[in-house]
N, C-alpha and C positions, 0 to 999 in steps of 0.2 A: 774653929772659926766662929765661936760664939760671939766674939767681939766684933764680928762683921769685917774683920781684917781682909778676908778674901772676897768680899762682896764686890761685884763688878769687874773682877779680874778674869782675864782670858785663861781658860783651862785647856790643857792638852786633851784631845779626844773630840774637841769641838772645832777642829781646823776648818776654816772656810775653803771654798773652792780656790784653786790657785789663781792669784791675781785679783780676787774679790776684795772689796773694801769692807772693813769691819765697822759698819755704821758711820758715825760722825768722827772726823779727825779732830783730836783735841786742839785747843788754842795753844799757840806757841807761848812758852814762858810759864806754863802751869807747873805746879809741883805735886798736886794731888792726883792719884791715878796715873793714867798714861801721860807721858810728857812728849811733846813734839819738838824736835830740833830741826831747823831748816835754814837753808841759804839758797842762793840762786842755782846751785848745782845739785842739791839733794834735799829730801825730806825723810826723816826717820821718826818713828814713834817707838818710844822705849817704855817698857812697863815690867813690873815684877810679877812673875807668875809662879804658881805652885803646880808641880807635876808629881807623878807617882814617885819620881826619883829625887824630889826635893825642890828647892826654890831655884828659879832661873831668871836671868835678865832676858826678856824678849825684845829683840830689835827687829822692827818691821819697816820695810821700805814701800810705802804706798805707790810710788812712781814705778817701781820695778815689779811690785807684787811678790817680793821675796821676804823671807824672815829667817832669823837664826835665834836659837835659845842657848845662852851660855851659862854654865854653872860657876861657882865661886873659884874653882881651880883654873878654869879657862879665862876668867876675868883677871885673876891674879897674874896669869901668864902675860896678858896684854900690858899689865902695869910696868913690867920691866923690859919691854921691847924698846930698842932704840928707834928714834924717829924714822930712820932709813927703812925699817921694816914696813911702815905704813906707806912711805913713798913708793916702795916696790909694789905693794898691793894696789896702789892707785894707778900704776903703770899698766897693770893687767887689764885687758878688755873683758868686761863682764859677759858671762854666757847668756844665752837666751832665757 
C-alpha cells in the first residue's frame, strides 16, 4: 500500500456498531472512494475493501444499517443471473 491505494478504505476488523453510520455519506455520483447510489426507495454506499482474504466489494445500506462484502466469484455469479432472480429477492420482506 505504498502507493496510498488503500488509504481511506474500510478495513475488516474495524466494523462499527450495528446500524452506526460511518462518518459522512459520500455525495451521489462520485467515482473516487466510496460511491453512493440512491433513489426514493434505497440508498447504498459501495466501496472496494481489502480483507485478509483478498479484495471485496462492500455494499452498505445506511437506511437499514446492513452490509455485505462480496468477492469476485460472488460478483461474477450475480452477472449471469436472470432479471427474475432479482425480482424474487425484491419480493422477500427484509429481516430486522
